[in-house]
N, C-alpha and C positions, 0 to 999 in steps of 0.2 A: 335475912341474908340477902346480899346483893349479888347479882350475876356479873361476871366479867364482861358479858356482852353489853350490859348497861353501862359499865365503866368505860368500855371501848367507844360506845356511842358518845358519851360525854367527852372523852379524849379527842375524838374526831372533831367535835364542835370546837374545842379549844385550839387544836392544831390548825383548823381552818382559819380561825381568827389570827393566830400567830402568822400564818402565811400571808394573810391580807395586810399585814403590817401593824396589827394592834399588839404592841408590846407593853401596854399599860396593864400590868397584871391585875390590878384592882378592878378595872373595867371588864376584862375577860372573865374574871372570877364572878363578878356581879351578874354577867350575862348568863353564865351556866347555872347560877343559883335560881334563875327563873325557868329553867328547863325541867322536864319531868325527871323524877328520881329523888332519891333521898340525899341528905347532906353528906352522908358517908360516900355515896356513889359519886357525888360531885367532887368531894375531896380527893378520892382515889383517881378519878378521871383527870383532874387538874394536875395532880402530881405525876401521873403517867405521861401526860402531854408535855410537861416540862422536861422530863427525862428523854422522851422521844425527840423533842425539838433540839435537844443538845447534840443529837447525831444526824440532824437533817441534811447537813452538807455531805456527810459520808454516805447517807442513804441515796441522795440525789446522784452522786458520782457512780455508785454501784448500779443504779437504774439506768443512767445515761450510757454506761458502757455496754449494757445488754439490750438497750432499746434505742439505738442511735437515730432511728427514724421518728422517734417520739421523745425529743429532749424534754427536760422538766418544764420549760416554759410553755410547751405545747399541750401538756397534760392538764386535764381538768383539775381544779384545786382539790376537789374531793378525792380523786384518785391519788394525787400526790400525797395528800394527808394520810390516806389509808396505807399506802406503801411505806411512808415514813414510820408510821406506827408499827407496822408488821416488821420492818427492817430492825427497828429498835428491839422489839420483843424477841426476834430470832437471834440477834447478836448479843443481847444482854444475858441470855440464859434464864430470863424470868419466865419464859413460856417455851414449851417445846416448839421447834420451828414448824413442824407440820400443823400444829394447832394454830399458830400465828397466821400461817398461810390460809388455812380454812376460815378463820375468823375474818381475815381481810376480804376474802371472796364473799362471805356472807354480808359484810358491811357494804361492799360494792353492789351487791344485789339489792340491798335496801335503799341505798342513797345515791347511786350513780346510774350511768347509762346501761343499756342492755349489753353493750359490748365490753364494758369495763371489767366484769368479773373474769372473763377469759384472759384479757390482757394482764390484769393484776396477778392472776394465778400463774400465768406463763413467766412473767418477769420474776416474781418472788421464788418460783421453783428454780429458775436459773440461778438466782442469787444463792439459794440454799445449796444447790449442787456444786456451784463453783467457789463459794466463799465460806460456807458455814459448816457443811456436813462433817468435815474431818477436823474441825477446830474445837478444842475442848471448851466447855462453857466458861471455865475460869478465865480464859483468855478473851472473853467477849464483853467484859464489863466496862461500859463507857463512863466517863465522868459527867455528872449532871451539871448543867448550866441553865441560867434563866434565858428566855428568849430576848432578842433585841439586838 
């Protein structure tokens, strides 16, 4: 059995590459196949990253509205990727929002700077409180698209 934390780690790796401009899906897929974890974990992580990437513009707008001093282009790529993943999970109804926020904070502790977990927690909590808390999960399903 694979853990969702492992899937999220893989997803983060894929989102990072998408953000860096690598939209050649075969190359991204090949790179994660070299990473730790099972092929099932890689498959789930890649699929989750594609779904999260489809909402990255929406996620970036939500973050920018709540953190105007830290626009998307000033944020570390890792932090951006973590918040995009959490935003997707919170708005899609796939993951309870509080779990998505907690997992994002844990990923930030593992992969980003010492200040990032606090920043990510604050922004995602504001998104949850202002945009998601009262919205039914059925209204949160985004349409999947490939990156590029």
